[in-house]
Chimera marker file (.cmm) of the C-alpha trace (Angstrom):
<marker_set name="trace">
<marker id="1" x="0.000" y="0.000" z="0.000" r="1" g="1" b="0" radius="0.5"/>
<marker id="2" x="3.013" y="2.325" z="0.302" r="1" g="1" b="0" radius="0.5"/>
<marker id="3" x="4.309" y="1.806" z="-3.245" r="1" g="1" b="0" radius="0.5"/>
<marker id="4" x="3.196" y="5.258" z="-4.461" r="1" g="1" b="0" radius="0.5"/>
<marker id="5" x="4.179" y="7.107" z="-1.272" r="1" g="1" b="0" radius="0.5"/>
<marker id="6" x="7.978" y="7.191" z="-1.533" r="1" g="1" b="0" radius="0.5"/>
<marker id="7" x="10.929" y="7.275" z="-3.896" r="1" g="1" b="0" radius="0.5"/>
<marker id="8" x="14.612" y="6.725" z="-3.305" r="1" g="1" b="0" radius="0.5"/>
<marker id="9" x="17.786" y="7.870" z="-5.011" r="1" g="1" b="0" radius="0.5"/>
<marker id="10" x="21.058" y="6.020" z="-4.511" r="1" g="1" b="0" radius="0.5"/>
<marker id="11" x="24.336" y="7.797" z="-5.241" r="1" g="1" b="0" radius="0.5"/>
<marker id="12" x="27.455" y="5.753" z="-4.575" r="1" g="1" b="0" radius="0.5"/>
<marker id="13" x="26.950" y="4.406" z="-1.046" r="1" g="1" b="0" radius="0.5"/>
<marker id="14" x="24.435" y="7.076" z="-0.003" r="1" g="1" b="0" radius="0.5"/>
<marker id="15" x="20.690" y="6.693" z="-0.370" r="1" g="1" b="0" radius="0.5"/>
<marker id="16" x="18.141" y="9.491" z="-0.098" r="1" g="1" b="0" radius="0.5"/>
<marker id="17" x="14.477" y="8.714" z="0.558" r="1" g="1" b="0" radius="0.5"/>
<marker id="18" x="11.662" y="11.079" z="-0.371" r="1" g="1" b="0" radius="0.5"/>
<marker id="19" x="8.383" y="10.349" z="1.407" r="1" g="1" b="0" radius="0.5"/>
<marker id="20" x="5.057" y="11.966" z="0.512" r="1" g="1" b="0" radius="0.5"/>
<marker id="21" x="3.298" y="13.696" z="3.415" r="1" g="1" b="0" radius="0.5"/>
<marker id="22" x="-0.016" y="12.288" z="4.625" r="1" g="1" b="0" radius="0.5"/>
<marker id="23" x="-1.801" y="15.449" z="3.495" r="1" g="1" b="0" radius="0.5"/>
<marker id="24" x="-0.975" y="18.053" z="0.844" r="1" g="1" b="0" radius="0.5"/>
<marker id="25" x="1.125" y="20.904" z="2.214" r="1" g="1" b="0" radius="0.5"/>
<marker id="26" x="1.440" y="24.392" z="0.769" r="1" g="1" b="0" radius="0.5"/>
<marker id="27" x="4.799" y="26.148" z="0.998" r="1" g="1" b="0" radius="0.5"/>
<marker id="28" x="6.163" y="29.272" z="-0.609" r="1" g="1" b="0" radius="0.5"/>
<marker id="29" x="9.698" y="27.925" z="-0.979" r="1" g="1" b="0" radius="0.5"/>
<marker id="30" x="10.647" y="24.357" z="-0.231" r="1" g="1" b="0" radius="0.5"/>
<marker id="31" x="13.230" y="22.251" z="-1.998" r="1" g="1" b="0" radius="0.5"/>
<marker id="32" x="15.899" y="19.656" z="-1.423" r="1" g="1" b="0" radius="0.5"/>
<marker id="33" x="19.512" y="20.689" z="-1.842" r="1" g="1" b="0" radius="0.5"/>
<marker id="34" x="22.286" y="18.442" z="-3.132" r="1" g="1" b="0" radius="0.5"/>
<marker id="35" x="25.785" y="19.803" z="-2.545" r="1" g="1" b="0" radius="0.5"/>
<marker id="36" x="28.245" y="19.040" z="-5.319" r="1" g="1" b="0" radius="0.5"/>
<marker id="37" x="31.916" y="19.770" z="-5.921" r="1" g="1" b="0" radius="0.5"/>
<marker id="38" x="31.654" y="20.441" z="-9.663" r="1" g="1" b="0" radius="0.5"/>
<marker id="39" x="28.286" y="21.955" z="-10.505" r="1" g="1" b="0" radius="0.5"/>
<marker id="40" x="28.951" y="22.490" z="-14.222" r="1" g="1" b="0" radius="0.5"/>
<marker id="41" x="29.972" y="18.859" z="-14.758" r="1" g="1" b="0" radius="0.5"/>
<marker id="42" x="27.004" y="17.675" z="-12.668" r="1" g="1" b="0" radius="0.5"/>
<marker id="43" x="24.554" y="19.823" z="-14.657" r="1" g="1" b="0" radius="0.5"/>
<marker id="44" x="26.005" y="18.586" z="-17.946" r="1" g="1" b="0" radius="0.5"/>
<marker id="45" x="25.814" y="14.946" z="-16.799" r="1" g="1" b="0" radius="0.5"/>
<marker id="46" x="22.196" y="15.291" z="-15.687" r="1" g="1" b="0" radius="0.5"/>
<marker id="47" x="21.248" y="17.083" z="-18.937" r="1" g="1" b="0" radius="0.5"/>
<marker id="48" x="22.652" y="14.129" z="-20.901" r="1" g="1" b="0" radius="0.5"/>
<marker id="49" x="20.233" y="11.952" z="-18.917" r="1" g="1" b="0" radius="0.5"/>
<marker id="50" x="17.281" y="14.170" z="-19.883" r="1" g="1" b="0" radius="0.5"/>
<marker id="51" x="17.017" y="16.472" z="-16.847" r="1" g="1" b="0" radius="0.5"/>
<marker id="52" x="15.710" y="19.926" z="-17.762" r="1" g="1" b="0" radius="0.5"/>
<marker id="53" x="16.967" y="22.817" z="-15.633" r="1" g="1" b="0" radius="0.5"/>
<marker id="54" x="15.130" y="26.003" z="-14.733" r="1" g="1" b="0" radius="0.5"/>
<marker id="55" x="16.560" y="29.350" z="-15.912" r="1" g="1" b="0" radius="0.5"/>
<marker id="56" x="19.254" y="30.645" z="-13.547" r="1" g="1" b="0" radius="0.5"/>
<marker id="57" x="17.810" y="32.554" z="-10.579" r="1" g="1" b="0" radius="0.5"/>
<marker id="58" x="18.751" y="36.179" z="-9.940" r="1" g="1" b="0" radius="0.5"/>
<marker id="59" x="20.144" y="35.948" z="-6.410" r="1" g="1" b="0" radius="0.5"/>
<marker id="60" x="20.600" y="39.683" z="-5.934" r="1" g="1" b="0" radius="0.5"/>
<marker id="61" x="22.975" y="42.366" z="-7.189" r="1" g="1" b="0" radius="0.5"/>
<marker id="62" x="26.081" y="40.977" z="-8.809" r="1" g="1" b="0" radius="0.5"/>
<marker id="63" x="24.582" y="37.588" z="-9.726" r="1" g="1" b="0" radius="0.5"/>
<marker id="64" x="26.191" y="36.128" z="-12.826" r="1" g="1" b="0" radius="0.5"/>
<marker id="65" x="24.452" y="33.506" z="-14.954" r="1" g="1" b="0" radius="0.5"/>
<marker id="66" x="26.050" y="30.655" z="-16.874" r="1" g="1" b="0" radius="0.5"/>
<marker id="67" x="23.174" y="28.808" z="-18.546" r="1" g="1" b="0" radius="0.5"/>
<marker id="68" x="21.069" y="27.391" z="-15.701" r="1" g="1" b="0" radius="0.5"/>
<marker id="69" x="23.793" y="28.116" z="-13.125" r="1" g="1" b="0" radius="0.5"/>
<marker id="70" x="23.559" y="31.242" z="-10.948" r="1" g="1" b="0" radius="0.5"/>
<marker id="71" x="26.823" y="32.479" z="-9.443" r="1" g="1" b="0" radius="0.5"/>
<marker id="72" x="26.700" y="34.751" z="-6.398" r="1" g="1" b="0" radius="0.5"/>
<marker id="73" x="29.177" y="37.600" z="-5.911" r="1" g="1" b="0" radius="0.5"/>
<marker id="74" x="30.913" y="35.474" z="-3.231" r="1" g="1" b="0" radius="0.5"/>
<marker id="75" x="31.265" y="32.521" z="-5.633" r="1" g="1" b="0" radius="0.5"/>
<marker id="76" x="28.561" y="30.066" z="-4.532" r="1" g="1" b="0" radius="0.5"/>
<marker id="77" x="26.731" y="28.417" z="-7.431" r="1" g="1" b="0" radius="0.5"/>
<marker id="78" x="23.231" y="26.964" z="-7.759" r="1" g="1" b="0" radius="0.5"/>
<marker id="79" x="21.073" y="25.298" z="-10.403" r="1" g="1" b="0" radius="0.5"/>
<marker id="80" x="17.375" y="24.425" z="-10.004" r="1" g="1" b="0" radius="0.5"/>
<marker id="81" x="15.443" y="21.564" z="-11.613" r="1" g="1" b="0" radius="0.5"/>
<marker id="82" x="12.293" y="19.551" z="-10.972" r="1" g="1" b="0" radius="0.5"/>
<marker id="83" x="11.948" y="15.819" z="-10.547" r="1" g="1" b="0" radius="0.5"/>
<marker id="84" x="9.339" y="13.761" z="-12.410" r="1" g="1" b="0" radius="0.5"/>
<marker id="85" x="6.749" y="14.639" z="-9.732" r="1" g="1" b="0" radius="0.5"/>
<marker id="86" x="7.340" y="18.396" z="-9.982" r="1" g="1" b="0" radius="0.5"/>
<marker id="87" x="9.334" y="18.730" z="-6.756" r="1" g="1" b="0" radius="0.5"/>
<marker id="88" x="11.881" y="21.535" z="-6.880" r="1" g="1" b="0" radius="0.5"/>
<marker id="89" x="15.488" y="20.406" z="-6.352" r="1" g="1" b="0" radius="0.5"/>
<marker id="90" x="18.694" y="22.410" z="-6.311" r="1" g="1" b="0" radius="0.5"/>
<marker id="91" x="22.341" y="21.658" z="-6.886" r="1" g="1" b="0" radius="0.5"/>
<marker id="92" x="24.628" y="23.815" z="-4.729" r="1" g="1" b="0" radius="0.5"/>
<marker id="93" x="28.371" y="24.362" z="-4.886" r="1" g="1" b="0" radius="0.5"/>
<marker id="94" x="30.026" y="26.283" z="-2.075" r="1" g="1" b="0" radius="0.5"/>
<marker id="95" x="32.458" y="29.006" z="-3.023" r="1" g="1" b="0" radius="0.5"/>
<marker id="96" x="36.053" y="27.928" z="-3.097" r="1" g="1" b="0" radius="0.5"/>
<marker id="97" x="38.421" y="29.581" z="-0.582" r="1" g="1" b="0" radius="0.5"/>
<link id1="1" id2="2" r="1" g="1" b="0" radius="0.2"/>
<link id1="2" id2="3" r="1" g="1" b="0" radius="0.2"/>
<link id1="3" id2="4" r="1" g="1" b="0" radius="0.2"/>
<link id1="4" id2="5" r="1" g="1" b="0" radius="0.2"/>
<link id1="5" id2="6" r="1" g="1" b="0" radius="0.2"/>
<link id1="6" id2="7" r="1" g="1" b="0" radius="0.2"/>
<link id1="7" id2="8" r="1" g="1" b="0" radius="0.2"/>
<link id1="8" id2="9" r="1" g="1" b="0" radius="0.2"/>
<link id1="9" id2="10" r="1" g="1" b="0" radius="0.2"/>
<link id1="10" id2="11" r="1" g="1" b="0" radius="0.2"/>
<link id1="11" id2="12" r="1" g="1" b="0" radius="0.2"/>
<link id1="12" id2="13" r="1" g="1" b="0" radius="0.2"/>
<link id1="13" id2="14" r="1" g="1" b="0" radius="0.2"/>
<link id1="14" id2="15" r="1" g="1" b="0" radius="0.2"/>
<link id1="15" id2="16" r="1" g="1" b="0" radius="0.2"/>
<link id1="16" id2="17" r="1" g="1" b="0" radius="0.2"/>
<link id1="17" id2="18" r="1" g="1" b="0" radius="0.2"/>
<link id1="18" id2="19" r="1" g="1" b="0" radius="0.2"/>
<link id1="19" id2="20" r="1" g="1" b="0" radius="0.2"/>
<link id1="20" id2="21" r="1" g="1" b="0" radius="0.2"/>
<link id1="21" id2="22" r="1" g="1" b="0" radius="0.2"/>
<link id1="22" id2="23" r="1" g="1" b="0" radius="0.2"/>
<link id1="23" id2="24" r="1" g="1" b="0" radius="0.2"/>
<link id1="24" id2="25" r="1" g="1" b="0" radius="0.2"/>
<link id1="25" id2="26" r="1" g="1" b="0" radius="0.2"/>
<link id1="26" id2="27" r="1" g="1" b="0" radius="0.2"/>
<link id1="27" id2="28" r="1" g="1" b="0" radius="0.2"/>
<link id1="28" id2="29" r="1" g="1" b="0" radius="0.2"/>
<link id1="29" id2="30" r="1" g="1" b="0" radius="0.2"/>
<link id1="30" id2="31" r="1" g="1" b="0" radius="0.2"/>
<link id1="31" id2="32" r="1" g="1" b="0" radius="0.2"/>
<link id1="32" id2="33" r="1" g="1" b="0" radius="0.2"/>
<link id1="33" id2="34" r="1" g="1" b="0" radius="0.2"/>
<link id1="34" id2="35" r="1" g="1" b="0" radius="0.2"/>
<link id1="35" id2="36" r="1" g="1" b="0" radius="0.2"/>
<link id1="36" id2="37" r="1" g="1" b="0" radius="0.2"/>
<link id1="37" id2="38" r="1" g="1" b="0" radius="0.2"/>
<link id1="38" id2="39" r="1" g="1" b="0" radius="0.2"/>
<link id1="39" id2="40" r="1" g="1" b="0" radius="0.2"/>
<link id1="40" id2="41" r="1" g="1" b="0" radius="0.2"/>
<link id1="41" id2="42" r="1" g="1" b="0" radius="0.2"/>
<link id1="42" id2="43" r="1" g="1" b="0" radius="0.2"/>
<link id1="43" id2="44" r="1" g="1" b="0" radius="0.2"/>
<link id1="44" id2="45" r="1" g="1" b="0" radius="0.2"/>
<link id1="45" id2="46" r="1" g="1" b="0" radius="0.2"/>
<link id1="46" id2="47" r="1" g="1" b="0" radius="0.2"/>
<link id1="47" id2="48" r="1" g="1" b="0" radius="0.2"/>
<link id1="48" id2="49" r="1" g="1" b="0" radius="0.2"/>
<link id1="49" id2="50" r="1" g="1" b="0" radius="0.2"/>
<link id1="50" id2="51" r="1" g="1" b="0" radius="0.2"/>
<link id1="51" id2="52" r="1" g="1" b="0" radius="0.2"/>
<link id1="52" id2="53" r="1" g="1" b="0" radius="0.2"/>
<link id1="53" id2="54" r="1" g="1" b="0" radius="0.2"/>
<link id1="54" id2="55" r="1" g="1" b="0" radius="0.2"/>
<link id1="55" id2="56" r="1" g="1" b="0" radius="0.2"/>
<link id1="56" id2="57" r="1" g="1" b="0" radius="0.2"/>
<link id1="57" id2="58" r="1" g="1" b="0" radius="0.2"/>
<link id1="58" id2="59" r="1" g="1" b="0" radius="0.2"/>
<link id1="59" id2="60" r="1" g="1" b="0" radius="0.2"/>
<link id1="60" id2="61" r="1" g="1" b="0" radius="0.2"/>
<link id1="61" id2="62" r="1" g="1" b="0" radius="0.2"/>
<link id1="62" id2="63" r="1" g="1" b="0" radius="0.2"/>
<link id1="63" id2="64" r="1" g="1" b="0" radius="0.2"/>
<link id1="64" id2="65" r="1" g="1" b="0" radius="0.2"/>
<link id1="65" id2="66" r="1" g="1" b="0" radius="0.2"/>
<link id1="66" id2="67" r="1" g="1" b="0" radius="0.2"/>
<link id1="67" id2="68" r="1" g="1" b="0" radius="0.2"/>
<link id1="68" id2="69" r="1" g="1" b="0" radius="0.2"/>
<link id1="69" id2="70" r="1" g="1" b="0" radius="0.2"/>
<link id1="70" id2="71" r="1" g="1" b="0" radius="0.2"/>
<link id1="71" id2="72" r="1" g="1" b="0" radius="0.2"/>
<link id1="72" id2="73" r="1" g="1" b="0" radius="0.2"/>
<link id1="73" id2="74" r="1" g="1" b="0" radius="0.2"/>
<link id1="74" id2="75" r="1" g="1" b="0" radius="0.2"/>
<link id1="75" id2="76" r="1" g="1" b="0" radius="0.2"/>
<link id1="76" id2="77" r="1" g="1" b="0" radius="0.2"/>
<link id1="77" id2="78" r="1" g="1" b="0" radius="0.2"/>
<link id1="78" id2="79" r="1" g="1" b="0" radius="0.2"/>
<link id1="79" id2="80" r="1" g="1" b="0" radius="0.2"/>
<link id1="80" id2="81" r="1" g="1" b="0" radius="0.2"/>
<link id1="81" id2="82" r="1" g="1" b="0" radius="0.2"/>
<link id1="82" id2="83" r="1" g="1" b="0" radius="0.2"/>
<link id1="83" id2="84" r="1" g="1" b="0" radius="0.2"/>
<link id1="84" id2="85" r="1" g="1" b="0" radius="0.2"/>
<link id1="85" id2="86" r="1" g="1" b="0" radius="0.2"/>
<link id1="86" id2="87" r="1" g="1" b="0" radius="0.2"/>
<link id1="87" id2="88" r="1" g="1" b="0" radius="0.2"/>
<link id1="88" id2="89" r="1" g="1" b="0" radius="0.2"/>
<link id1="89" id2="90" r="1" g="1" b="0" radius="0.2"/>
<link id1="90" id2="91" r="1" g="1" b="0" radius="0.2"/>
<link id1="91" id2="92" r="1" g="1" b="0" radius="0.2"/>
<link id1="92" id2="93" r="1" g="1" b="0" radius="0.2"/>
<link id1="93" id2="94" r="1" g="1" b="0" radius="0.2"/>
<link id1="94" id2="95" r="1" g="1" b="0" radius="0.2"/>
<link id1="95" id2="96" r="1" g="1" b="0" radius="0.2"/>
<link id1="96" id2="97" r="1" g="1" b="0" radius="0.2"/>
</marker_set>
């Protein structure tokens, strides 16, 4: 009876489970964040697998955009996409020291 209530993603030895809430929730901004070391390579790899990314978000003054990747003035990078169920997900790369 739970077969349509969860999904899992396995990356190397890590597994992430997404579980649907018992009732529909409304949120202004809610998403799961996956930290990556090389966001451009990750975006390109996911695109080759058919993932479609959202346009880069303007994260305030000084934001630079490289395709779907937004780059903050302090160097952090993000790219948003949706899974097959419409859930918003984000890739995030911390700025390098």
